[in-house]
Biotite code that builds the C-alpha atoms (Angstrom):
import biotite.structure as struc

atoms = struc.array([
    struc.Atom([-0.237, 0.105, 0.466], chain_id="A", res_id=1, res_name="MET", atom_name="CA", element="C"),
    struc.Atom([1.142, 3.709, -0.762], chain_id="A", res_id=2, res_name="VAL", atom_name="CA", element="C"),
    struc.Atom([0.744, 6.209, 1.659], chain_id="A", res_id=3, res_name="THR", atom_name="CA", element="C"),
    struc.Atom([0.399, 9.601, 0.070], chain_id="A", res_id=4, res_name="VAL", atom_name="CA", element="C"),
    struc.Atom([1.348, 12.379, 2.480], chain_id="A", res_id=5, res_name="LEU", atom_name="CA", element="C"),
    struc.Atom([0.303, 16.329, 1.950], chain_id="A", res_id=6, res_name="SER", atom_name="CA", element="C"),
    struc.Atom([1.790, 19.339, 3.102], chain_id="A", res_id=7, res_name="ASN", atom_name="CA", element="C"),
    struc.Atom([-0.685, 19.754, 5.739], chain_id="A", res_id=8, res_name="SER", atom_name="CA", element="C"),
    struc.Atom([-0.385, 16.081, 6.801], chain_id="A", res_id=9, res_name="ASP", atom_name="CA", element="C"),
    struc.Atom([3.300, 16.657, 7.531], chain_id="A", res_id=10, res_name="VAL", atom_name="CA", element="C"),
    struc.Atom([2.289, 19.560, 9.567], chain_id="A", res_id=11, res_name="HIS", atom_name="CA", element="C"),
    struc.Atom([0.101, 17.656, 11.479], chain_id="A", res_id=12, res_name="ARG", atom_name="CA", element="C"),
    struc.Atom([1.841, 14.058, 11.576], chain_id="A", res_id=13, res_name="LEU", atom_name="CA", element="C"),
    struc.Atom([5.391, 14.954, 12.269], chain_id="A", res_id=14, res_name="VAL", atom_name="CA", element="C"),
    struc.Atom([6.722, 17.003, 15.366], chain_id="A", res_id=15, res_name="SER", atom_name="CA", element="C"),
    struc.Atom([10.621, 18.638, 14.964], chain_id="A", res_id=16, res_name="MET", atom_name="CA", element="C"),
    struc.Atom([11.548, 16.767, 17.662], chain_id="A", res_id=17, res_name="ARG", atom_name="CA", element="C"),
    struc.Atom([10.914, 13.807, 15.796], chain_id="A", res_id=18, res_name="GLU", atom_name="CA", element="C"),
    struc.Atom([12.805, 15.141, 12.578], chain_id="A", res_id=19, res_name="ALA", atom_name="CA", element="C"),
    struc.Atom([15.889, 15.794, 14.768], chain_id="A", res_id=20, res_name="VAL", atom_name="CA", element="C"),
    struc.Atom([16.017, 12.552, 16.242], chain_id="A", res_id=21, res_name="GLU", atom_name="CA", element="C"),
    struc.Atom([15.504, 11.275, 12.843], chain_id="A", res_id=22, res_name="ALA", atom_name="CA", element="C"),
    struc.Atom([18.169, 13.357, 11.065], chain_id="A", res_id=23, res_name="VAL", atom_name="CA", element="C"),
    struc.Atom([20.423, 12.792, 13.715], chain_id="A", res_id=24, res_name="GLU", atom_name="CA", element="C"),
    struc.Atom([20.109, 8.857, 13.375], chain_id="A", res_id=25, res_name="LYS", atom_name="CA", element="C"),
    struc.Atom([20.609, 9.396, 9.684], chain_id="A", res_id=26, res_name="ALA", atom_name="CA", element="C"),
    struc.Atom([23.535, 11.422, 10.479], chain_id="A", res_id=27, res_name="LEU", atom_name="CA", element="C"),
    struc.Atom([25.389, 8.831, 12.901], chain_id="A", res_id=28, res_name="LEU", atom_name="CA", element="C"),
    struc.Atom([24.447, 6.164, 10.060], chain_id="A", res_id=29, res_name="ARG", atom_name="CA", element="C"),
    struc.Atom([25.848, 7.877, 7.522], chain_id="A", res_id=30, res_name="ARG", atom_name="CA", element="C"),
    struc.Atom([29.239, 8.626, 9.560], chain_id="A", res_id=31, res_name="GLY", atom_name="CA", element="C"),
    struc.Atom([29.815, 4.568, 9.562], chain_id="A", res_id=32, res_name="VAL", atom_name="CA", element="C"),
    struc.Atom([28.808, 4.048, 5.906], chain_id="A", res_id=33, res_name="GLY", atom_name="CA", element="C"),
    struc.Atom([25.171, 2.716, 6.431], chain_id="A", res_id=34, res_name="GLU", atom_name="CA", element="C"),
    struc.Atom([22.984, 5.415, 5.232], chain_id="A", res_id=35, res_name="PHE", atom_name="CA", element="C"),
    struc.Atom([23.714, 6.408, 1.275], chain_id="A", res_id=36, res_name="VAL", atom_name="CA", element="C"),
    struc.Atom([23.577, 10.097, 0.186], chain_id="A", res_id=37, res_name="THR", atom_name="CA", element="C"),
    struc.Atom([25.238, 10.499, -3.203], chain_id="A", res_id=38, res_name="PRO", atom_name="CA", element="C"),
    struc.Atom([25.666, 14.042, -4.554], chain_id="A", res_id=39, res_name="PRO", atom_name="CA", element="C"),
    struc.Atom([22.715, 15.965, -5.957], chain_id="A", res_id=40, res_name="ARG", atom_name="CA", element="C"),
    struc.Atom([21.464, 15.135, -9.699], chain_id="A", res_id=41, res_name="HIS", atom_name="CA", element="C"),
    struc.Atom([20.482, 18.193, -11.764], chain_id="A", res_id=42, res_name="TYR", atom_name="CA", element="C"),
    struc.Atom([18.396, 17.722, -15.267], chain_id="A", res_id=43, res_name="VAL", atom_name="CA", element="C"),
    struc.Atom([18.425, 21.349, -16.770], chain_id="A", res_id=44, res_name="ALA", atom_name="CA", element="C"),
    struc.Atom([16.837, 22.962, -19.715], chain_id="A", res_id=45, res_name="ASN", atom_name="CA", element="C"),
    struc.Atom([16.956, 26.291, -21.107], chain_id="A", res_id=46, res_name="ARG", atom_name="CA", element="C"),
    struc.Atom([14.358, 27.527, -18.930], chain_id="A", res_id=47, res_name="LYS", atom_name="CA", element="C"),
    struc.Atom([15.502, 25.858, -15.386], chain_id="A", res_id=48, res_name="GLY", atom_name="CA", element="C"),
    struc.Atom([16.477, 22.555, -13.869], chain_id="A", res_id=49, res_name="ALA", atom_name="CA", element="C"),
    struc.Atom([15.216, 19.668, -11.848], chain_id="A", res_id=50, res_name="LEU", atom_name="CA", element="C"),
    struc.Atom([17.115, 18.931, -8.500], chain_id="A", res_id=51, res_name="THR", atom_name="CA", element="C"),
    struc.Atom([17.140, 15.266, -7.117], chain_id="A", res_id=52, res_name="PHE", atom_name="CA", element="C"),
    struc.Atom([18.543, 14.619, -3.726], chain_id="A", res_id=53, res_name="THR", atom_name="CA", element="C"),
    struc.Atom([18.752, 10.552, -3.250], chain_id="A", res_id=54, res_name="ILE", atom_name="CA", element="C"),
    struc.Atom([19.367, 8.559, 0.113], chain_id="A", res_id=55, res_name="GLY", atom_name="CA", element="C"),
    struc.Atom([18.767, 5.737, 1.993], chain_id="A", res_id=56, res_name="GLY", atom_name="CA", element="C"),
    struc.Atom([19.537, 2.591, 4.512], chain_id="A", res_id=57, res_name="ASP", atom_name="CA", element="C"),
    struc.Atom([18.838, -1.056, 3.616], chain_id="A", res_id=58, res_name="ALA", atom_name="CA", element="C"),
    struc.Atom([19.155, -1.878, 7.245], chain_id="A", res_id=59, res_name="ALA", atom_name="CA", element="C"),
    struc.Atom([16.427, 0.585, 8.098], chain_id="A", res_id=60, res_name="GLU", atom_name="CA", element="C"),
    struc.Atom([14.221, -0.543, 5.371], chain_id="A", res_id=61, res_name="GLY", atom_name="CA", element="C"),
    struc.Atom([13.937, 2.636, 3.005], chain_id="A", res_id=62, res_name="ALA", atom_name="CA", element="C"),
    struc.Atom([15.404, 4.386, -0.084], chain_id="A", res_id=63, res_name="PHE", atom_name="CA", element="C"),
    struc.Atom([13.998, 7.235, -1.783], chain_id="A", res_id=64, res_name="GLY", atom_name="CA", element="C"),
    struc.Atom([14.674, 10.800, -3.478], chain_id="A", res_id=65, res_name="PHE", atom_name="CA", element="C"),
    struc.Atom([13.341, 14.365, -3.482], chain_id="A", res_id=66, res_name="ARG", atom_name="CA", element="C"),
    struc.Atom([12.871, 16.134, -6.478], chain_id="A", res_id=67, res_name="VAL", atom_name="CA", element="C"),
    struc.Atom([11.693, 20.162, -6.946], chain_id="A", res_id=68, res_name="TYR", atom_name="CA", element="C"),
    struc.Atom([11.921, 22.221, -9.905], chain_id="A", res_id=69, res_name="GLY", atom_name="CA", element="C"),
    struc.Atom([14.413, 25.667, -10.241], chain_id="A", res_id=70, res_name="MET", atom_name="CA", element="C"),
    struc.Atom([12.386, 27.188, -12.951], chain_id="A", res_id=71, res_name="PHE", atom_name="CA", element="C"),
    struc.Atom([10.843, 30.860, -13.110], chain_id="A", res_id=72, res_name="PRO", atom_name="CA", element="C"),
    struc.Atom([7.878, 30.766, -11.115], chain_id="A", res_id=73, res_name="GLY", atom_name="CA", element="C"),
    struc.Atom([8.586, 27.447, -9.416], chain_id="A", res_id=74, res_name="SER", atom_name="CA", element="C"),
    struc.Atom([6.914, 27.220, -6.060], chain_id="A", res_id=75, res_name="ARG", atom_name="CA", element="C"),
    struc.Atom([7.894, 25.576, -2.986], chain_id="A", res_id=76, res_name="GLU", atom_name="CA", element="C"),
    struc.Atom([5.046, 23.290, -2.790], chain_id="A", res_id=77, res_name="ASP", atom_name="CA", element="C"),
    struc.Atom([5.946, 21.709, -6.100], chain_id="A", res_id=78, res_name="ASP", atom_name="CA", element="C"),
    struc.Atom([8.205, 18.985, -4.875], chain_id="A", res_id=79, res_name="GLN", atom_name="CA", element="C"),
    struc.Atom([8.132, 15.529, -3.983], chain_id="A", res_id=80, res_name="LEU", atom_name="CA", element="C"),
    struc.Atom([9.677, 13.342, -1.713], chain_id="A", res_id=81, res_name="VAL", atom_name="CA", element="C"),
    struc.Atom([8.871, 9.293, -3.016], chain_id="A", res_id=82, res_name="VAL", atom_name="CA", element="C"),
    struc.Atom([10.160, 6.298, -0.723], chain_id="A", res_id=83, res_name="VAL", atom_name="CA", element="C"),
    struc.Atom([10.590, 2.639, -1.436], chain_id="A", res_id=84, res_name="TYR", atom_name="CA", element="C"),
    struc.Atom([11.001, -0.570, 0.091], chain_id="A", res_id=85, res_name="ASP", atom_name="CA", element="C"),
    struc.Atom([14.908, -1.030, 0.339], chain_id="A", res_id=86, res_name="ALA", atom_name="CA", element="C"),
    struc.Atom([14.446, -5.173, 0.567], chain_id="A", res_id=87, res_name="ALA", atom_name="CA", element="C"),
    struc.Atom([11.508, -5.263, -2.287], chain_id="A", res_id=88, res_name="THR", atom_name="CA", element="C"),
    struc.Atom([11.944, -2.160, -4.427], chain_id="A", res_id=89, res_name="GLY", atom_name="CA", element="C"),
    struc.Atom([7.994, -1.623, -3.582], chain_id="A", res_id=90, res_name="GLU", atom_name="CA", element="C"),
    struc.Atom([6.587, 2.146, -3.275], chain_id="A", res_id=91, res_name="LEU", atom_name="CA", element="C"),
    struc.Atom([5.829, 2.913, 0.149], chain_id="A", res_id=92, res_name="ARG", atom_name="CA", element="C"),
    struc.Atom([5.212, 6.741, 0.174], chain_id="A", res_id=93, res_name="GLY", atom_name="CA", element="C"),
    struc.Atom([4.701, 9.826, -1.589], chain_id="A", res_id=94, res_name="ILE", atom_name="CA", element="C"),
    struc.Atom([5.178, 13.179, 0.287], chain_id="A", res_id=95, res_name="VAL", atom_name="CA", element="C"),
    struc.Atom([3.956, 16.640, -1.444], chain_id="A", res_id=96, res_name="GLN", atom_name="CA", element="C"),
    struc.Atom([5.050, 19.923, -0.480], chain_id="A", res_id=97, res_name="GLY", atom_name="CA", element="C"),
    struc.Atom([7.737, 22.097, 0.977], chain_id="A", res_id=98, res_name="GLU", atom_name="CA", element="C"),
    struc.Atom([7.302, 21.226, 4.761], chain_id="A", res_id=99, res_name="ARG", atom_name="CA", element="C"),
    struc.Atom([9.227, 18.336, 4.630], chain_id="A", res_id=100, res_name="ILE", atom_name="CA", element="C"),
    struc.Atom([11.971, 19.544, 3.134], chain_id="A", res_id=101, res_name="GLY", atom_name="CA", element="C"),
    struc.Atom([12.041, 22.606, 5.276], chain_id="A", res_id=102, res_name="ALA", atom_name="CA", element="C"),
    struc.Atom([11.727, 20.448, 8.480], chain_id="A", res_id=103, res_name="MET", atom_name="CA", element="C"),
    struc.Atom([15.195, 18.404, 7.224], chain_id="A", res_id=104, res_name="ARG", atom_name="CA", element="C"),
    struc.Atom([16.945, 21.763, 7.328], chain_id="A", res_id=105, res_name="THR", atom_name="CA", element="C"),
    struc.Atom([15.639, 22.884, 10.458], chain_id="A", res_id=106, res_name="GLY", atom_name="CA", element="C"),
    struc.Atom([16.201, 19.465, 12.061], chain_id="A", res_id=107, res_name="ALA", atom_name="CA", element="C"),
    struc.Atom([20.144, 19.438, 10.493], chain_id="A", res_id=108, res_name="LEU", atom_name="CA", element="C"),
    struc.Atom([20.250, 22.862, 12.000], chain_id="A", res_id=109, res_name="GLY", atom_name="CA", element="C"),
    struc.Atom([19.168, 21.490, 15.558], chain_id="A", res_id=110, res_name="GLY", atom_name="CA", element="C"),
    struc.Atom([21.647, 18.695, 15.467], chain_id="A", res_id=111, res_name="VAL", atom_name="CA", element="C"),
    struc.Atom([24.352, 21.053, 14.772], chain_id="A", res_id=112, res_name="ALA", atom_name="CA", element="C"),
    struc.Atom([23.349, 22.727, 17.441], chain_id="A", res_id=113, res_name="ILE", atom_name="CA", element="C"),
    struc.Atom([23.158, 19.836, 19.844], chain_id="A", res_id=114, res_name="ARG", atom_name="CA", element="C"),
    struc.Atom([26.566, 19.137, 19.132], chain_id="A", res_id=115, res_name="HIS", atom_name="CA", element="C"),
    struc.Atom([28.551, 22.021, 18.327], chain_id="A", res_id=116, res_name="ALA", atom_name="CA", element="C"),
    struc.Atom([26.855, 24.821, 20.789], chain_id="A", res_id=117, res_name="ALA", atom_name="CA", element="C"),
    struc.Atom([27.616, 25.253, 24.496], chain_id="A", res_id=118, res_name="ARG", atom_name="CA", element="C"),
    struc.Atom([25.088, 23.258, 26.278], chain_id="A", res_id=119, res_name="GLU", atom_name="CA", element="C"),
    struc.Atom([23.814, 26.142, 28.139], chain_id="A", res_id=120, res_name="ASP", atom_name="CA", element="C"),
    struc.Atom([23.254, 28.314, 25.408], chain_id="A", res_id=121, res_name="ALA", atom_name="CA", element="C"),
    struc.Atom([19.901, 30.170, 25.440], chain_id="A", res_id=122, res_name="LYS", atom_name="CA", element="C"),
    struc.Atom([20.073, 32.871, 23.141], chain_id="A", res_id=123, res_name="ILE", atom_name="CA", element="C"),
    struc.Atom([19.713, 32.026, 19.449], chain_id="A", res_id=124, res_name="LEU", atom_name="CA", element="C"),
    struc.Atom([20.611, 34.624, 16.467], chain_id="A", res_id=125, res_name="GLY", atom_name="CA", element="C"),
    struc.Atom([19.138, 34.062, 13.080], chain_id="A", res_id=126, res_name="ILE", atom_name="CA", element="C"),
    struc.Atom([19.719, 35.969, 10.019], chain_id="A", res_id=127, res_name="ILE", atom_name="CA", element="C"),
    struc.Atom([16.676, 36.061, 7.626], chain_id="A", res_id=128, res_name="GLY", atom_name="CA", element="C"),
    struc.Atom([13.104, 35.837, 8.650], chain_id="A", res_id=129, res_name="SER", atom_name="CA", element="C"),
    struc.Atom([11.936, 33.487, 5.841], chain_id="A", res_id=130, res_name="GLY", atom_name="CA", element="C"),
    struc.Atom([10.719, 29.777, 5.792], chain_id="A", res_id=131, res_name="ARG", atom_name="CA", element="C"),
    struc.Atom([13.975, 28.107, 6.597], chain_id="A", res_id=132, res_name="GLN", atom_name="CA", element="C"),
    struc.Atom([14.572, 31.177, 9.570], chain_id="A", res_id=133, res_name="ALA", atom_name="CA", element="C"),
    struc.Atom([11.479, 29.270, 10.971], chain_id="A", res_id=134, res_name="ARG", atom_name="CA", element="C"),
    struc.Atom([12.534, 25.681, 10.956], chain_id="A", res_id=135, res_name="THR", atom_name="CA", element="C"),
    struc.Atom([15.984, 26.679, 11.981], chain_id="A", res_id=136, res_name="GLN", atom_name="CA", element="C"),
    struc.Atom([14.320, 28.203, 15.239], chain_id="A", res_id=137, res_name="LEU", atom_name="CA", element="C"),
    struc.Atom([12.095, 25.062, 15.688], chain_id="A", res_id=138, res_name="GLU", atom_name="CA", element="C"),
    struc.Atom([15.133, 22.776, 15.431], chain_id="A", res_id=139, res_name="GLY", atom_name="CA", element="C"),
    struc.Atom([17.154, 24.901, 17.951], chain_id="A", res_id=140, res_name="ALA", atom_name="CA", element="C"),
    struc.Atom([14.041, 24.892, 20.244], chain_id="A", res_id=141, res_name="ALA", atom_name="CA", element="C"),
    struc.Atom([14.201, 21.217, 20.527], chain_id="A", res_id=142, res_name="VAL", atom_name="CA", element="C"),
    struc.Atom([17.705, 21.022, 21.620], chain_id="A", res_id=143, res_name="VAL", atom_name="CA", element="C"),
    struc.Atom([18.008, 24.037, 23.652], chain_id="A", res_id=144, res_name="ARG", atom_name="CA", element="C"),
    struc.Atom([15.906, 25.888, 26.407], chain_id="A", res_id=145, res_name="ASP", atom_name="CA", element="C"),
    struc.Atom([15.898, 29.172, 24.453], chain_id="A", res_id=146, res_name="LEU", atom_name="CA", element="C"),
    struc.Atom([15.179, 32.451, 26.538], chain_id="A", res_id=147, res_name="THR", atom_name="CA", element="C"),
    struc.Atom([15.837, 34.880, 23.673], chain_id="A", res_id=148, res_name="GLU", atom_name="CA", element="C"),
    struc.Atom([15.779, 34.886, 19.696], chain_id="A", res_id=149, res_name="VAL", atom_name="CA", element="C"),
    struc.Atom([17.665, 37.853, 18.102], chain_id="A", res_id=150, res_name="ARG", atom_name="CA", element="C"),
    struc.Atom([16.673, 38.108, 14.157], chain_id="A", res_id=151, res_name="VAL", atom_name="CA", element="C"),
    struc.Atom([17.825, 39.979, 11.710], chain_id="A", res_id=152, res_name="TYR", atom_name="CA", element="C"),
    struc.Atom([15.923, 40.602, 8.363], chain_id="A", res_id=153, res_name="SER", atom_name="CA", element="C"),
    struc.Atom([16.481, 43.441, 6.076], chain_id="A", res_id=154, res_name="ARG", atom_name="CA", element="C"),
    struc.Atom([12.478, 43.961, 6.218], chain_id="A", res_id=155, res_name="SER", atom_name="CA", element="C"),
    struc.Atom([11.429, 45.595, 9.558], chain_id="A", res_id=156, res_name="ALA", atom_name="CA", element="C"),
    struc.Atom([7.964, 44.383, 8.191], chain_id="A", res_id=157, res_name="LYS", atom_name="CA", element="C"),
    struc.Atom([8.957, 40.943, 7.628], chain_id="A", res_id=158, res_name="LYS", atom_name="CA", element="C"),
    struc.Atom([10.921, 40.824, 10.954], chain_id="A", res_id=159, res_name="ARG", atom_name="CA", element="C"),
    struc.Atom([8.480, 41.795, 13.052], chain_id="A", res_id=160, res_name="GLU", atom_name="CA", element="C"),
    struc.Atom([5.351, 39.388, 11.647], chain_id="A", res_id=161, res_name="ALA", atom_name="CA", element="C"),
    struc.Atom([8.441, 36.656, 12.041], chain_id="A", res_id=162, res_name="PHE", atom_name="CA", element="C"),
    struc.Atom([8.711, 38.000, 15.656], chain_id="A", res_id=163, res_name="ALA", atom_name="CA", element="C"),
    struc.Atom([4.934, 37.972, 16.460], chain_id="A", res_id=164, res_name="SER", atom_name="CA", element="C"),
    struc.Atom([4.434, 34.434, 15.010], chain_id="A", res_id=165, res_name="GLU", atom_name="CA", element="C"),
    struc.Atom([7.189, 32.546, 16.366], chain_id="A", res_id=166, res_name="MET", atom_name="CA", element="C"),
    struc.Atom([6.744, 34.072, 19.607], chain_id="A", res_id=167, res_name="SER", atom_name="CA", element="C"),
    struc.Atom([3.262, 32.462, 19.908], chain_id="A", res_id=168, res_name="GLY", atom_name="CA", element="C"),
    struc.Atom([4.846, 29.175, 18.567], chain_id="A", res_id=169, res_name="ARG", atom_name="CA", element="C"),
    struc.Atom([8.071, 28.780, 20.241], chain_id="A", res_id=170, res_name="GLN", atom_name="CA", element="C"),
    struc.Atom([6.674, 29.543, 23.590], chain_id="A", res_id=171, res_name="GLY", atom_name="CA", element="C"),
    struc.Atom([10.024, 31.229, 25.119], chain_id="A", res_id=172, res_name="CYS", atom_name="CA", element="C"),
    struc.Atom([10.201, 34.095, 27.368], chain_id="A", res_id=173, res_name="ALA", atom_name="CA", element="C"),
    struc.Atom([11.579, 36.637, 24.511], chain_id="A", res_id=174, res_name="SER", atom_name="CA", element="C"),
    struc.Atom([11.482, 34.624, 21.351], chain_id="A", res_id=175, res_name="CYS", atom_name="CA", element="C"),
    struc.Atom([12.218, 36.316, 18.944], chain_id="A", res_id=176, res_name="PRO", atom_name="CA", element="C"),
])
C-alpha cells in the first residue's frame, strides 16, 4: 500500500522533535557508511532545472528521492519525496509539499546546535525571517531551552511578523 501525504499532513503528523531525532540517526548511520547520500543530480533545460536528492538505508528499510524544480515561477510546494522499500523495491510513500524539506533543514540545524553549541546556550541569532528561519528556530528550540531569539531581516515588516508568529509558537520568554 502506498501512503500519500500532503504538506498539511506533514504539519499535522511530524513534530520537529521527531525530525531532529531522525536526522541525527541518519547522520550517525552515514558516518559509519550505512546511510547512502550521493551528490545531488540536476536535469536542466534552457528554462530551469529539476534537482534530485537521493538517499537511503537498507538496514532501516527505505530508499528514496526528493525532486523539486528550479524554474521561473517554481513554487515551494512543487516538490515530491518518494520512498521505496529497500528489500522489495515496492513504492511505499509519496510526500508532496515543502514542509518535509524545510523540516529536514531545520532538523539539521538542531543537530548541529546539539553537538556544536554550548550546552547552556539560551540565546539564538537568526539571519533572515523566511521559511528556513522558522524551521531553524524550531530545530534549535528542540535541543536548547531558549530564552531569547535575535533575528535580523532587511525588512522590518517581515522581521516583526516573524517575531510575532514565532513568539506565539515557540513559547520562550522573549522569542524572537
